[in-house]
SEDREN-313628 format. One line per 4 residues: number of its first residue (from 1); their letters; for each residue x, y, z of C-alpha. Coordinates in Angstrom, 3 decimals. Example, Ala and Ser with C-alpha at 12.3 -4.5 7.8 and 13.67 -1.06 7.14 Angstrom:
1> as> 12.300 -4.500 7.800; 13.670 -1.060 7.140
REM end
This chain:
1> vech> 40.880 184.232 -39.061; 43.250 184.818 -36.096; 40.460 185.008 -33.286; 39.424 181.977 -34.343
5> dksa> 43.230 180.222 -34.179; 43.320 177.944 -31.066; 44.883 180.041 -29.234; 42.585 183.194 -29.425
9> egya> 39.739 184.472 -27.554; 37.086 183.262 -30.119; 37.966 180.002 -29.988; 38.337 179.772 -26.518
13> asgf> 35.077 181.236 -26.038; 33.167 178.898 -28.638; 35.585 176.250 -29.695; 35.438 177.145 -33.086
17> slgd> 38.125 177.149 -35.238; 38.750 178.865 -38.853; 41.840 176.475 -39.353; 40.286 173.859 -42.020
21> yesv> 37.344 172.824 -43.837; 36.825 169.849 -41.409; 36.972 172.845 -38.507; 34.401 174.713 -39.543
25> mkgt> 32.042 171.920 -40.791; 32.043 171.223 -36.799; 31.363 174.133 -36.162; 30.835 175.383 -32.223
29> nfgp> 31.276 174.009 -28.718; 27.375 174.902 -29.303; 26.441 172.935 -32.725; 27.370 173.635 -36.686
33> vvvp> 27.580 177.301 -37.794; 27.371 176.438 -41.652; 24.067 174.353 -42.685; 25.034 173.422 -46.665
37> nssm> 22.559 174.699 -49.096; 20.962 177.555 -46.572; 22.670 180.743 -45.831; 19.882 182.276 -44.064
41> sssl> 19.970 178.965 -41.588; 23.592 179.360 -40.957; 25.189 181.128 -38.283; 28.331 181.694 -39.768
45> yllv> 26.719 183.734 -42.771; 24.260 185.643 -40.767; 26.880 187.220 -38.215; 29.143 188.178 -40.710
49> ahkt> 26.379 189.370 -42.699; 25.315 191.520 -39.998; 21.705 189.735 -39.500; 21.704 189.405 -35.570
53> dpai> 22.143 192.064 -32.892; 25.109 193.866 -33.136; 26.848 192.814 -30.090; 27.650 189.408 -31.967
57> hmpp> 28.630 190.296 -35.183; 31.386 188.947 -36.650; 34.579 189.998 -36.905; 33.537 192.452 -33.597
61> hhee> 34.322 195.611 -35.022; 32.520 198.552 -33.055; 32.039 199.396 -29.277; 28.596 197.476 -29.125
65> amae> 30.971 194.175 -29.505; 31.020 191.665 -26.645; 34.406 190.509 -27.660; 37.424 192.061 -26.275
69> gsga> 39.166 191.591 -29.896; 38.265 193.448 -32.927; 38.788 193.589 -36.743; 37.306 194.982 -39.871
73> alte> 34.255 194.052 -40.931; 34.196 191.899 -44.245; 33.263 193.301 -47.624; 30.314 193.016 -49.234
77> eqie> 32.108 190.853 -52.183; 33.736 188.517 -49.100; 30.175 188.253 -47.742; 28.418 187.160 -50.359
81> tigt> 31.464 185.126 -51.573; 30.459 183.074 -47.818; 26.569 183.427 -48.692; 26.726 181.871 -52.554
85> widq> 29.476 178.904 -51.008; 27.281 178.071 -48.330; 24.059 177.919 -50.563; 26.461 175.734 -53.379
89> garn> 26.654 173.063 -50.686; 29.545 174.493 -48.514; 31.645 172.308 -50.252; 35.321 171.327 -49.608
93> n> 37.097 173.087 -52.687
REM end
């Protein structure tokens, strides 16, 4: 989360903030990252579930990462929770 604080690298590079629900749903400078009811169409889920090029997995946690910072990979349970939240409509709850 701290990488996507408004003063951090992730926000500077993408315009994506995890600060609140509205920011998450707004997405990045390039468009939305959450498609309600479809985790497999949501780049947020695809990035944290490592279903993309390893260079852009989030959070960055290995030597191949393009981002300068690094963090621990999310647990399977955390990834599943994000996917379920999106698949159930990505509501503000």
